[in-house]
C-alpha positions in Angstrom: -13.5 18.7 -8.8 -15.0 17.3 -11.7 -15.4 13.6 -13.0 -12.4 14.3 -15.2 -9.9 14.7 -12.4 -10.5 10.8 -11.6 -9.8 9.6 -14.7 -6.1 9.9 -15.3 -3.6 9.6 -12.2 -2.0 12.9 -11.3 1.8 12.8 -11.5 1.9 12.2 -7.6 -0.6 9.1 -8.0 1.8 7.9 -10.7 4.9 8.0 -8.2 3.2 6.3 -5.7 1.6 3.4 -7.8 5.1 2.9 -9.3 6.4 2.5 -5.4 3.5 0.1 -4.5 4.4 -1.9 -7.6 7.8 -2.6 -6.4 7.0 -3.8 -3.0 8.0 -7.5 -3.3 5.3 -10.2 -2.4 5.2 -11.0 1.4 6.4 -7.6 2.3 4.4 -4.5 2.9 4.6 -0.7 3.3 2.4 1.6 5.5 0.8 4.7 3.7 3.3 6.9 5.6 6.0 4.6 4.8 5.4 5.3 0.8 5.2 9.0 1.4 8.3 8.7 3.2 10.0 6.9 0.8 8.9 9.4 -2.1 9.7 12.4 0.1 6.4 13.9 -0.7 2.7 13.9 0.6 1.6 12.0 3.6 -0.3 8.7 4.7 -3.6 10.5 3.7 -2.4 11.5 0.2 -1.2 7.9 -0.3 -4.3 6.8 0.8 -6.3 8.7 -1.3 -4.0 7.8 -4.3 -4.7 3.9 -3.5 -8.5 4.4 -3.1 -8.7 6.0 -6.5 -6.2 4.5 -8.7 -5.0 1.5 -6.6 -6.9 -1.3 -8.2 -4.1 -2.3 -10.8 -1.5 -2.6 -8.2 -1.0 -4.9 -5.4 -2.9 -2.8 -3.0 -2.8 -5.4 -0.1 0.7 -4.6 0.3 0.0 -0.9 1.3 -1.4 -0.8 5.0 -2.0 1.1 8.2 1.0 1.8 10.4 -0.3 -0.7 12.8 -0.2 -3.6 10.4 -4.2 -3.6 9.8 -5.7 -3.8 6.1 -7.8 -0.9 4.7 -11.3 -1.2 6.0 -13.5 -3.4 4.3 -10.5 -5.0 2.6 -9.5 -7.3 5.4 -11.0 -10.6 4.2 -9.2 -10.6 0.6 -6.4 -8.8 2.2 -5.5 -11.7 4.6 -6.1 -14.1 1.8 -3.8 -12.5 -0.3 -1.1 -12.3 2.4 -1.3 -16.1 3.0 -0.6 -16.8 -0.4 2.3 -14.5 -0.6 3.5 -15.6 2.7 3.6 -12.4 4.4 4.3 -12.7 8.1 1.2 -12.0 10.1 0.2 -11.7 13.8 -3.2 -11.6 15.0 -4.9 -10.8 11.9 -2.3 -7.8 11.1 0.9 -7.8 9.1 3.8 -8.2 11.4 5.3 -4.8 10.5 8.9 -5.6 12.3 8.9 -8.8 9.9 7.1 -7.7 6.7 7.8 -4.1 6.5 9.8 -3.1 3.2 12.3 -0.4 3.2 12.0 0.2 -0.7 16.0 -1.0 -1.0 16.5 -4.7 -0.4 14.8 -7.5 -1.4 
């Protein structure tokens, strides 16, 4: 895969990013939640999309299933969660309270 492959998001990446853009402030989805919502791919594919093209969307709202942020982004993620009022327990998003199902606001 050459450099050109990373310039424009793939159709799948566009769908992932579209879901991420819809996650309301103060709510989160896991990588697997996004894949399940789309009905395609899996957590690793969503993570790859986010690592390549997620900078322009609210990336801090897509996290690991255990509520933890992506490695290396913990400090910024926690700061953004505080700004948005995301429910947090012990440095992780409280998945029971903060998880968004893609339907309700």
